[in-house]
ChimeraX commands (.cxc) that place a marker at each C-alpha (Angstrom):
marker #1 position 159.09,74.63,105.67 radius 0.5
marker #1 position 159.11,72.71,102.76 radius 0.5
marker #1 position 157.12,69.67,104.68 radius 0.5
marker #1 position 154.31,72.27,105.64 radius 0.5
marker #1 position 153.79,73.56,101.89 radius 0.5
marker #1 position 153.20,70.32,100.83 radius 0.5
marker #1 position 151.02,69.32,103.82 radius 0.5
marker #1 position 148.86,72.50,102.82 radius 0.5
marker #1 position 148.74,71.94,99.01 radius 0.5
marker #1 position 147.84,68.06,99.74 radius 0.5
marker #1 position 145.17,69.19,102.30 radius 0.5
marker #1 position 143.90,71.87,99.56 radius 0.5
marker #1 position 143.94,69.60,97.05 radius 0.5
marker #1 position 141.78,67.17,98.93 radius 0.5
marker #1 position 139.50,70.15,100.30 radius 0.5
marker #1 position 139.07,70.65,96.09 radius 0.5
marker #1 position 138.27,67.49,95.33 radius 0.5
marker #1 position 135.34,67.11,98.46 radius 0.5
marker #1 position 133.74,70.23,97.34 radius 0.5
marker #1 position 133.65,69.25,93.71 radius 0.5
marker #1 position 132.20,65.71,94.67 radius 0.5
marker #1 position 129.40,67.90,96.89 radius 0.5
marker #1 position 128.64,70.03,94.00 radius 0.5
marker #1 position 128.37,67.04,91.60 radius 0.5
marker #1 position 126.20,65.43,93.87 radius 0.5
marker #1 position 123.70,68.42,94.69 radius 0.5
marker #1 position 123.28,68.82,90.79 radius 0.5
marker #1 position 122.26,65.20,90.76 radius 0.5
marker #1 position 119.79,65.53,93.79 radius 0.5
marker #1 position 118.30,68.80,93.56 radius 0.5
marker #1 position 115.87,68.19,90.80 radius 0.5
marker #1 position 114.69,65.14,92.54 radius 0.5
marker #1 position 114.33,67.00,95.82 radius 0.5
marker #1 position 112.20,69.57,93.98 radius 0.5
marker #1 position 110.12,66.85,92.40 radius 0.5
marker #1 position 109.52,65.17,95.80 radius 0.5
marker #1 position 108.69,68.22,97.48 radius 0.5
marker #1 position 106.09,69.51,94.62 radius 0.5
marker #1 position 104.64,65.92,95.06 radius 0.5
marker #1 position 104.32,66.33,98.61 radius 0.5
marker #1 position 102.75,70.02,98.26 radius 0.5
marker #1 position 100.30,68.52,95.93 radius 0.5
marker #1 position 99.11,65.61,98.12 radius 0.5
marker #1 position 98.78,67.97,100.87 radius 0.5
marker #1 position 96.37,70.56,98.69 radius 0.5
marker #1 position 94.49,67.45,97.68 radius 0.5
marker #1 position 93.96,66.74,101.78 radius 0.5
marker #1 position 92.98,70.19,102.07 radius 0.5
marker #1 position 90.58,70.58,99.28 radius 0.5
marker #1 position 89.00,67.25,98.19 radius 0.5
marker #1 position 88.47,67.95,94.72 radius 0.5
marker #1 position 91.51,70.14,94.33 radius 0.5
marker #1 position 93.03,69.91,90.92 radius 0.5
marker #1 position 96.82,71.56,90.23 radius 0.5
marker #1 position 96.28,71.93,86.63 radius 0.5
marker #1 position 93.28,74.12,86.85 radius 0.5
marker #1 position 94.48,76.12,89.91 radius 0.5
marker #1 position 96.70,79.54,89.87 radius 0.5
marker #1 position 99.96,79.99,91.78 radius 0.5
marker #1 position 100.71,83.23,92.42 radius 0.5
marker #1 position 104.45,83.74,94.28 radius 0.5
marker #1 position 104.46,87.67,94.90 radius 0.5
marker #1 position 102.76,90.57,95.66 radius 0.5
marker #1 position 101.63,89.71,99.36 radius 0.5
marker #1 position 100.82,91.97,102.36 radius 0.5
marker #1 position 102.86,89.75,104.69 radius 0.5
marker #1 position 106.23,88.47,104.77 radius 0.5
marker #1 position 104.99,85.28,106.17 radius 0.5
marker #1 position 103.45,84.19,102.74 radius 0.5
marker #1 position 105.51,82.53,100.00 radius 0.5
marker #1 position 102.94,81.18,97.85 radius 0.5
marker #1 position 99.01,81.26,97.42 radius 0.5
marker #1 position 97.31,78.73,94.97 radius 0.5
marker #1 position 93.88,79.99,94.07 radius 0.5
marker #1 position 92.62,76.49,94.38 radius 0.5
marker #1 position 90.30,74.92,91.73 radius 0.5
marker #1 position 88.68,71.80,90.86 radius 0.5
marker #1 position 88.75,70.14,87.60 radius 0.5
marker #1 position 86.31,71.96,86.44 radius 0.5
marker #1 position 88.00,75.14,87.05 radius 0.5
marker #1 position 85.21,76.19,89.92 radius 0.5
marker #1 position 87.47,77.91,92.55 radius 0.5
marker #1 position 87.32,76.24,96.02 radius 0.5
marker #1 position 89.22,78.72,97.78 radius 0.5
marker #1 position 92.57,79.33,98.67 radius 0.5
marker #1 position 95.89,78.09,99.76 radius 0.5
marker #1 position 98.88,79.58,101.28 radius 0.5
marker #1 position 102.30,78.60,101.66 radius 0.5
marker #1 position 103.05,80.32,104.93 radius 0.5
marker #1 position 106.31,80.48,106.82 radius 0.5
marker #1 position 107.88,81.64,109.59 radius 0.5
marker #1 position 110.73,81.12,112.31 radius 0.5
marker #1 position 111.79,81.22,115.92 radius 0.5
marker #1 position 114.49,80.63,118.29 radius 0.5
marker #1 position 113.16,76.95,118.06 radius 0.5
marker #1 position 113.20,76.56,114.55 radius 0.5
marker #1 position 111.44,76.83,111.12 radius 0.5
marker #1 position 107.48,76.32,110.71 radius 0.5
marker #1 position 106.21,76.19,107.03 radius 0.5
marker #1 position 102.60,75.60,106.68 radius 0.5
marker #1 position 99.70,75.18,103.91 radius 0.5
marker #1 position 96.80,77.03,105.06 radius 0.5
marker #1 position 93.49,76.36,102.99 radius 0.5
marker #1 position 90.63,78.99,103.29 radius 0.5
marker #1 position 87.48,78.57,101.42 radius 0.5
marker #1 position 85.34,80.83,99.59 radius 0.5
marker #1 position 83.44,81.46,102.90 radius 0.5
marker #1 position 86.50,82.64,104.22 radius 0.5
marker #1 position 86.66,79.96,106.72 radius 0.5
marker #1 position 89.36,77.48,107.60 radius 0.5
marker #1 position 89.39,74.50,105.24 radius 0.5
marker #1 position 92.41,72.83,106.75 radius 0.5
marker #1 position 96.20,73.54,107.72 radius 0.5
marker #1 position 99.17,71.01,107.24 radius 0.5
marker #1 position 102.81,70.87,107.92 radius 0.5
marker #1 position 105.31,71.23,105.27 radius 0.5
marker #1 position 108.11,71.71,107.63 radius 0.5
marker #1 position 108.31,71.55,111.58 radius 0.5
marker #1 position 110.93,72.23,112.53 radius 0.5
marker #1 position 110.90,73.38,115.93 radius 0.5
marker #1 position 112.59,71.60,118.97 radius 0.5
marker #1 position 109.13,70.68,120.39 radius 0.5
marker #1 position 107.84,69.41,116.96 radius 0.5
marker #1 position 105.77,66.79,118.67 radius 0.5
marker #1 position 104.11,69.21,120.93 radius 0.5
marker #1 position 103.90,71.63,118.00 radius 0.5
marker #1 position 102.02,69.36,115.69 radius 0.5
marker #1 position 99.61,68.38,118.78 radius 0.5
marker #1 position 98.68,71.81,118.99 radius 0.5
marker #1 position 98.08,72.35,115.40 radius 0.5
marker #1 position 96.01,69.26,115.10 radius 0.5
marker #1 position 93.98,69.73,118.25 radius 0.5
marker #1 position 93.40,73.47,118.07 radius 0.5
marker #1 position 92.87,74.12,114.31 radius 0.5
marker #1 position 89.79,73.07,113.17 radius 0.5
marker #1 position 87.81,73.28,109.88 radius 0.5
marker #1 position 85.46,76.38,109.44 radius 0.5
marker #1 position 87.40,78.36,111.83 radius 0.5
marker #1 position 87.03,82.11,111.11 radius 0.5
marker #1 position 89.72,84.76,111.83 radius 0.5
marker #1 position 87.99,85.64,115.04 radius 0.5
marker #1 position 88.39,82.15,116.00 radius 0.5
marker #1 position 91.92,81.87,115.25 radius 0.5
marker #1 position 92.76,84.92,117.31 radius 0.5
marker #1 position 90.63,83.63,120.06 radius 0.5
marker #1 position 92.83,80.61,120.75 radius 0.5
marker #1 position 94.10,79.98,124.14 radius 0.5
marker #1 position 97.73,79.34,123.89 radius 0.5
marker #1 position 98.26,78.73,127.22 radius 0.5
marker #1 position 97.34,75.11,127.05 radius 0.5
marker #1 position 100.47,74.11,125.76 radius 0.5
marker #1 position 101.89,71.31,127.62 radius 0.5
marker #1 position 105.24,72.36,127.50 radius 0.5
marker #1 position 105.69,76.05,127.91 radius 0.5
marker #1 position 108.85,78.01,126.18 radius 0.5
marker #1 position 109.55,76.25,123.15 radius 0.5
marker #1 position 105.80,75.08,122.34 radius 0.5
marker #1 position 104.12,78.13,123.73 radius 0.5
marker #1 position 106.28,80.17,120.90 radius 0.5
marker #1 position 105.75,77.84,118.27 radius 0.5
marker #1 position 101.78,78.21,119.07 radius 0.5
marker #1 position 102.10,81.81,118.86 radius 0.5
marker #1 position 104.19,81.41,115.30 radius 0.5
marker #1 position 101.50,79.16,113.89 radius 0.5
marker #1 position 98.60,81.59,114.97 radius 0.5
marker #1 position 100.50,84.24,112.90 radius 0.5
marker #1 position 100.95,82.33,110.17 radius 0.5
marker #1 position 97.29,81.30,109.97 radius 0.5
marker #1 position 96.25,85.04,110.49 radius 0.5
marker #1 position 98.48,86.28,107.84 radius 0.5
marker #1 position 96.63,83.62,105.82 radius 0.5
marker #1 position 93.10,85.03,106.88 radius 0.5
marker #1 position 94.48,88.73,106.11 radius 0.5
marker #1 position 95.82,88.14,102.78 radius 0.5
marker #1 position 92.20,86.71,101.58 radius 0.5
marker #1 position 90.41,89.57,103.00 radius 0.5
marker #1 position 93.08,92.15,101.02 radius 0.5
marker #1 position 92.36,90.26,98.02 radius 0.5
marker #1 position 88.65,90.12,98.38 radius 0.5
marker #1 position 88.65,93.78,98.66 radius 0.5
marker #1 position 90.46,94.43,95.50 radius 0.5
marker #1 position 94.00,94.83,97.32 radius 0.5
marker #1 position 97.03,93.60,96.48 radius 0.5
marker #1 position 97.41,90.79,94.17 radius 0.5
marker link #1:1,2 radius 0.2
marker link #1:2,3 radius 0.2
marker link #1:3,4 radius 0.2
marker link #1:4,5 radius 0.2
marker link #1:5,6 radius 0.2
marker link #1:6,7 radius 0.2
marker link #1:7,8 radius 0.2
marker link #1:8,9 radius 0.2
marker link #1:9,10 radius 0.2
marker link #1:10,11 radius 0.2
marker link #1:11,12 radius 0.2
marker link #1:12,13 radius 0.2
marker link #1:13,14 radius 0.2
marker link #1:14,15 radius 0.2
marker link #1:15,16 radius 0.2
marker link #1:16,17 radius 0.2
marker link #1:17,18 radius 0.2
marker link #1:18,19 radius 0.2
marker link #1:19,20 radius 0.2
marker link #1:20,21 radius 0.2
marker link #1:21,22 radius 0.2
marker link #1:22,23 radius 0.2
marker link #1:23,24 radius 0.2
marker link #1:24,25 radius 0.2
marker link #1:25,26 radius 0.2
marker link #1:26,27 radius 0.2
marker link #1:27,28 radius 0.2
marker link #1:28,29 radius 0.2
marker link #1:29,30 radius 0.2
marker link #1:30,31 radius 0.2
marker link #1:31,32 radius 0.2
marker link #1:32,33 radius 0.2
marker link #1:33,34 radius 0.2
marker link #1:34,35 radius 0.2
marker link #1:35,36 radius 0.2
marker link #1:36,37 radius 0.2
marker link #1:37,38 radius 0.2
marker link #1:38,39 radius 0.2
marker link #1:39,40 radius 0.2
marker link #1:40,41 radius 0.2
marker link #1:41,42 radius 0.2
marker link #1:42,43 radius 0.2
marker link #1:43,44 radius 0.2
marker link #1:44,45 radius 0.2
marker link #1:45,46 radius 0.2
marker link #1:46,47 radius 0.2
marker link #1:47,48 radius 0.2
marker link #1:48,49 radius 0.2
marker link #1:49,50 radius 0.2
marker link #1:50,51 radius 0.2
marker link #1:51,52 radius 0.2
marker link #1:52,53 radius 0.2
marker link #1:53,54 radius 0.2
marker link #1:54,55 radius 0.2
marker link #1:55,56 radius 0.2
marker link #1:56,57 radius 0.2
marker link #1:57,58 radius 0.2
marker link #1:58,59 radius 0.2
marker link #1:59,60 radius 0.2
marker link #1:60,61 radius 0.2
marker link #1:61,62 radius 0.2
marker link #1:62,63 radius 0.2
marker link #1:63,64 radius 0.2
marker link #1:64,65 radius 0.2
marker link #1:65,66 radius 0.2
marker link #1:66,67 radius 0.2
marker link #1:67,68 radius 0.2
marker link #1:68,69 radius 0.2
marker link #1:69,70 radius 0.2
marker link #1:70,71 radius 0.2
marker link #1:71,72 radius 0.2
marker link #1:72,73 radius 0.2
marker link #1:73,74 radius 0.2
marker link #1:74,75 radius 0.2
marker link #1:75,76 radius 0.2
marker link #1:76,77 radius 0.2
marker link #1:77,78 radius 0.2
marker link #1:78,79 radius 0.2
marker link #1:79,80 radius 0.2
marker link #1:80,81 radius 0.2
marker link #1:81,82 radius 0.2
marker link #1:82,83 radius 0.2
marker link #1:83,84 radius 0.2
marker link #1:84,85 radius 0.2
marker link #1:85,86 radius 0.2
marker link #1:86,87 radius 0.2
marker link #1:87,88 radius 0.2
marker link #1:88,89 radius 0.2
marker link #1:89,90 radius 0.2
marker link #1:90,91 radius 0.2
marker link #1:91,92 radius 0.2
marker link #1:92,93 radius 0.2
marker link #1:93,94 radius 0.2
marker link #1:94,95 radius 0.2
marker link #1:95,96 radius 0.2
marker link #1:96,97 radius 0.2
marker link #1:97,98 radius 0.2
marker link #1:98,99 radius 0.2
marker link #1:99,100 radius 0.2
marker link #1:100,101 radius 0.2
marker link #1:101,102 radius 0.2
marker link #1:102,103 radius 0.2
marker link #1:103,104 radius 0.2
marker link #1:104,105 radius 0.2
marker link #1:105,106 radius 0.2
marker link #1:106,107 radius 0.2
marker link #1:107,108 radius 0.2
marker link #1:108,109 radius 0.2
marker link #1:109,110 radius 0.2
marker link #1:110,111 radius 0.2
marker link #1:111,112 radius 0.2
marker link #1:112,113 radius 0.2
marker link #1:113,114 radius 0.2
marker link #1:114,115 radius 0.2
marker link #1:115,116 radius 0.2
marker link #1:116,117 radius 0.2
marker link #1:117,118 radius 0.2
marker link #1:118,119 radius 0.2
marker link #1:119,120 radius 0.2
marker link #1:120,121 radius 0.2
marker link #1:121,122 radius 0.2
marker link #1:122,123 radius 0.2
marker link #1:123,124 radius 0.2
marker link #1:124,125 radius 0.2
marker link #1:125,126 radius 0.2
marker link #1:126,127 radius 0.2
marker link #1:127,128 radius 0.2
marker link #1:128,129 radius 0.2
marker link #1:129,130 radius 0.2
marker link #1:130,131 radius 0.2
marker link #1:131,132 radius 0.2
marker link #1:132,133 radius 0.2
marker link #1:133,134 radius 0.2
marker link #1:134,135 radius 0.2
marker link #1:135,136 radius 0.2
marker link #1:136,137 radius 0.2
marker link #1:137,138 radius 0.2
marker link #1:138,139 radius 0.2
marker link #1:139,140 radius 0.2
marker link #1:140,141 radius 0.2
marker link #1:141,142 radius 0.2
marker link #1:142,143 radius 0.2
marker link #1:143,144 radius 0.2
marker link #1:144,145 radius 0.2
marker link #1:145,146 radius 0.2
marker link #1:146,147 radius 0.2
marker link #1:147,148 radius 0.2
marker link #1:148,149 radius 0.2
marker link #1:149,150 radius 0.2
marker link #1:150,151 radius 0.2
marker link #1:151,152 radius 0.2
marker link #1:152,153 radius 0.2
marker link #1:153,154 radius 0.2
marker link #1:154,155 radius 0.2
marker link #1:155,156 radius 0.2
marker link #1:156,157 radius 0.2
marker link #1:157,158 radius 0.2
marker link #1:158,159 radius 0.2
marker link #1:159,160 radius 0.2
marker link #1:160,161 radius 0.2
marker link #1:161,162 radius 0.2
marker link #1:162,163 radius 0.2
marker link #1:163,164 radius 0.2
marker link #1:164,165 radius 0.2
marker link #1:165,166 radius 0.2
marker link #1:166,167 radius 0.2
marker link #1:167,168 radius 0.2
marker link #1:168,169 radius 0.2
marker link #1:169,170 radius 0.2
marker link #1:170,171 radius 0.2
marker link #1:171,172 radius 0.2
marker link #1:172,173 radius 0.2
marker link #1:173,174 radius 0.2
marker link #1:174,175 radius 0.2
marker link #1:175,176 radius 0.2
marker link #1:176,177 radius 0.2
marker link #1:177,178 radius 0.2
marker link #1:178,179 radius 0.2
marker link #1:179,180 radius 0.2
marker link #1:180,181 radius 0.2
marker link #1:181,182 radius 0.2
marker link #1:182,183 radius 0.2
marker link #1:183,184 radius 0.2
view
């Protein structure tokens, strides 16, 4: 019995030391990861609106009409002129998570869509769908009219296509709500 008690104590001690090491490493790397993610997001925003300036833009992170929306950036240029909106939208299905930046200009047309995270098991097919189907100057009706049966692989890629459409539609809907004086 004594042998098992000593073994259990040693294993508990080892587990405690490992947990402390993991927590310490997380404390050191978390700010670096956050900084890198913020820089990536800023670069993607500049790809959507070429004259985007983060310092003059406004970030809203609550009060949205959809659970898909995590953040809304009222995108401005360096002179403070509003360019449109950039939404961080996310959703998941059985095949993984998708997080997108969706840019919509002041004319309520699509300005660009970029992946932040493409965790789908059919990620290359999902990226191909996004890059070939979502074009600048699309309206909400254009997005809703997309033929999602053109995905090369049915099942996972089809579900990803539907999820992307839901995410982009949520951003358009939020713009419509905002422009009509709704939430936000």
